[in-house]
ROLUMVEX-709004 format. One record per residue (C-alpha): z, x, y; residue number from 0. Coordinates in nm, 4 decimals. Last residue first. Example, Ala and Ser with C-alpha at 12.3 -4.5 7.8 and 13.67 -1.06 7.14 Angstrom:
2
SITE          z          x          y   pos
SITE     0.7140     1.3670    -0.1060     1
SITE     0.7800     1.2300    -0.4500     0
//
This chain:
115
SITE          z          x          y   pos
SITE    -2.4240     1.1484     0.5404   114
SITE    -2.2963     0.8738     0.3114   113
SITE    -1.9298     0.9218     0.2427   112
SITE    -1.8703     0.8836    -0.1300   111
SITE    -1.7487     0.5542    -0.2649   110
SITE    -1.4305     0.3513    -0.2572   109
SITE    -1.4468    -0.0230    -0.2918   108
SITE    -1.1990    -0.2995    -0.2135   107
SITE    -1.0674    -0.6031    -0.3992   106
SITE    -0.7780    -0.8146    -0.2814   105
SITE    -0.5407    -0.8733    -0.5767   104
SITE    -0.2101    -0.8671    -0.3828   103
SITE    -0.1199    -0.5128    -0.4918   102
SITE    -0.4644    -0.3869    -0.3809   101
SITE    -0.7596    -0.4209    -0.6168   100
SITE    -1.0016    -0.1388    -0.6947    99
SITE    -1.3794    -0.1217    -0.7245    98
SITE    -1.5322     0.2233    -0.7660    97
SITE    -1.8596     0.3521    -0.6280    96
SITE    -2.1532     0.5555    -0.7536    95
SITE    -2.4816     0.6394    -0.5775    94
SITE    -2.7256     0.8397    -0.7920    93
SITE    -2.9304     0.5381    -0.9064    92
SITE    -2.7170     0.2371    -0.8273    91
SITE    -2.3769     0.2833    -0.9786    90
SITE    -2.0688     0.0732    -1.0384    89
SITE    -1.7094     0.1187    -1.1538    88
SITE    -1.4539    -0.1485    -1.2380    87
SITE    -1.1074    -0.2839    -1.1577    86
SITE    -0.8732     0.0101    -1.0866    85
SITE    -0.5371    -0.1288    -0.9728    84
SITE    -0.3614    -0.0521    -0.6438    83
SITE     0.0139     0.0108    -0.6273    82
SITE     0.0683     0.3196    -0.4107    81
SITE    -0.0091     0.5567    -0.7000    80
SITE    -0.3317     0.3625    -0.7595    79
SITE    -0.4393     0.4119    -0.3974    78
SITE    -0.3574     0.7834    -0.4141    77
SITE    -0.5532     0.8293    -0.7374    76
SITE    -0.8534     0.6499    -0.5878    75
SITE    -0.8390     0.8662    -0.2767    74
SITE    -0.8190     1.1826    -0.4872    73
SITE    -1.1145     1.0738    -0.7022    72
SITE    -1.3305     0.9846    -0.4011    71
SITE    -1.2817     1.3089    -0.2094    70
SITE    -1.5063     1.2923     0.1010    69
SITE    -1.4496     0.9174     0.1098    68
SITE    -1.6262     0.6063     0.2352    67
SITE    -1.4358     0.2792     0.2260    66
SITE    -1.5771    -0.0682     0.1651    65
SITE    -1.3661    -0.3801     0.2179    64
SITE    -1.4121    -0.7134     0.0446    63
SITE    -1.2100    -1.0259     0.0916    62
SITE    -1.1442    -1.3177    -0.1348    61
SITE    -1.3361    -1.1144    -0.3889    60
SITE    -1.2108    -1.2870    -0.7000    59
SITE    -1.0447    -1.6204    -0.6842    58
SITE    -0.7687    -1.7867    -0.4919    57
SITE    -0.7412    -1.8288    -0.1173    56
SITE    -0.3858    -1.7494    -0.0228    55
SITE    -0.1300    -2.0206    -0.0961    54
SITE     0.1875    -2.0066     0.1151    53
SITE     0.0408    -1.7982     0.3956    52
SITE     0.1582    -1.4826     0.5759    51
SITE    -0.1243    -1.3326     0.7793    50
SITE    -0.2295    -0.9697     0.7610    49
SITE    -0.4314    -0.7488     0.9941    48
SITE    -0.6592    -0.4522     0.9331    47
SITE    -0.8071    -0.2484     1.2144    46
SITE    -1.1730    -0.1733     1.2730    45
SITE    -1.2457     0.1951     1.3062    44
SITE    -1.3794     0.4267     1.5779    43
SITE    -1.0470     0.5921     1.6496    42
SITE    -0.7727     0.4590     1.4194    41
SITE    -0.6366     0.1134     1.4997    40
SITE    -0.2737     0.0473     1.4253    39
SITE    -0.1978    -0.2157     1.1652    38
SITE    -0.1447    -0.5769     1.2644    37
SITE     0.1150    -0.8136     1.1150    36
SITE     0.1105    -1.1931     1.1547    35
SITE     0.3527    -1.4633     1.0283    34
SITE     0.5835    -1.4487     1.3317    33
SITE     0.4345    -1.1761     1.5497    32
SITE     0.4125    -0.8156     1.4363    31
SITE     0.2344    -0.5322     1.6130    30
SITE     0.0956    -0.1825     1.5622    29
SITE     0.2226    -0.1107     1.2104    28
SITE     0.1488     0.2534     1.1478    27
SITE    -0.1529     0.4358     1.0141    26
SITE    -0.1831     0.6567     0.7082    25
SITE    -0.4606     0.4446     0.5533    24
SITE    -0.2774     0.4194     0.2196    23
SITE     0.0673     0.3920     0.3749    22
SITE    -0.0304     0.1230     0.6270    21
SITE    -0.2287    -0.0541     0.3552    20
SITE     0.0750    -0.0769     0.1278    19
SITE     0.3116    -0.1713     0.4148    18
SITE     0.0729    -0.4485     0.5272    17
SITE     0.0810    -0.5857     0.1709    16
SITE     0.4601    -0.5856     0.1728    15
SITE     0.4682    -0.7643     0.5099    14
SITE     0.2023    -1.0183     0.4083    13
SITE     0.3658    -1.1399     0.0855    12
SITE     0.1808    -1.4673     0.0103    11
SITE    -0.1228    -1.3039     0.1658    10
SITE    -0.4186    -1.3845     0.3872     9
SITE    -0.6142    -1.0773     0.4993     8
SITE    -0.7488    -1.0558     0.8517     7
SITE    -1.0108    -0.7943     0.9373     6
SITE    -0.9557    -0.6923     1.2941     5
SITE    -1.1450    -0.5950     1.6103     4
SITE    -1.5082    -0.6705     1.5256     3
SITE    -1.6898    -0.6176     1.8515     2
SITE    -1.8759    -0.8980     2.0251     1
SITE    -2.1724    -0.8072     2.2505     0
//
């Protein structure tokens, strides 16, 4: 059975974007090869990877990542301090999540860890 090993993000500034995500996820750069950069894999997680391109796909939600958090507000504040932008908030019944955009405009969500 296939296992998802990386989520590739196209970027006009792949090294800077990899540095943002490396800091936010507190993981190092695992490998670099020409226009590619891979972050280290944390136990049980899929790793992120970045590819340098001249014209990344334009438009909203080029890529979407969901993160669970035990301290949503602190994780949002940390992402914003590192260069992310708050986009919008959502709720379905009692479940709330927040949409942010990384420095390159890729959107991601942070919501509470579902037990």
